[in-house]
N, C-alpha and C positions, 0 to 999 in steps of 0.2 A: 569599705571605708566610704563615708559620705562627704562630699565636698561642701564648702561653705556657700550656701545659696543666698546669702544676704547681698543686697545691692551695694555698689561702691559707696553710695551715700550712707547707708547703714554701717558699713565697715569703717569709713574714714571721717564721718561727720557727726553721726548721732551721739548725743551726750556731751559734745565738745562745747566749751564756751570761749576758748581761745583758738582761732583758726588762721591759717595762711590764706590771704585774699589777694587775687590779682584779676585785673580786667581780662575778659575772654579774648579780646582782640590782641592785647599784649602777649597773652599766653599762647596764642595760635602760632603754629609753625607753618601756616599757609600764607602768611602775610610777611613779605620782606620788610625788615625794619626801615629801609630807605623809602618805602612807598608812602604817599601822602596820607593814606588811611591807617597807617601803623600807629600804635599807641606805645609810649615809652614807660607805662606804669610797671614798676618793679613789684615783685611779691612783697607783701607786708603782713605782719601779724596784727590781727584785730581782736577785740574782745566783744563777744555777743552779749546782749542783755539777758538772755536765757539760754540754756543748753539747746543746741540744734536737735531737731528730731524729724523723723519721716513719719507722716500720718498713714492711716489705713488705705489711702488712695495713692500712696507712693510719692506724695508731694513733700518737698524738703522745706522746712521752716527754719529760718535763720533770723531770729528777732534781734533787731538793732544793727543789721548789716548795712553797709553803705548802699544807697539807692542808685548811685551812679558812680562811674569811674572818676577818681579825683583828677586824672590827667586829661582824658578825652571827653568825658561827660556821657558816654553811652550807658543806658540804664538796663540793658537786657541780658547780657551774657558775661558770666564771671567764672572763676575757678576758686573753690574753697577746698583746701587740703588736697589739691590735685583733682578734685571732682568738678567736672564742667556742669554748671547750673544755669538754666535759662529761665528768665522771668517774663511774664506777659506784659 
């Protein structure tokens, strides 16, 4: 029996146009909600412009995604369908 060798992004994001989105800081269990750097952003469902896909280099493409958290403004780390994604 062979296991599923797809990445979490390929399993949970590829082909999706409607995804659950949350700020990576808010989704982190390493930051106490009472800390000043905590973010109150709750998960929300968003619609992408095109289906998400993973390219041949393993990069995740999420066309039309928010470019920053609507609560704290950070632009780098998010969760989409439970998959942690970091952007440069």
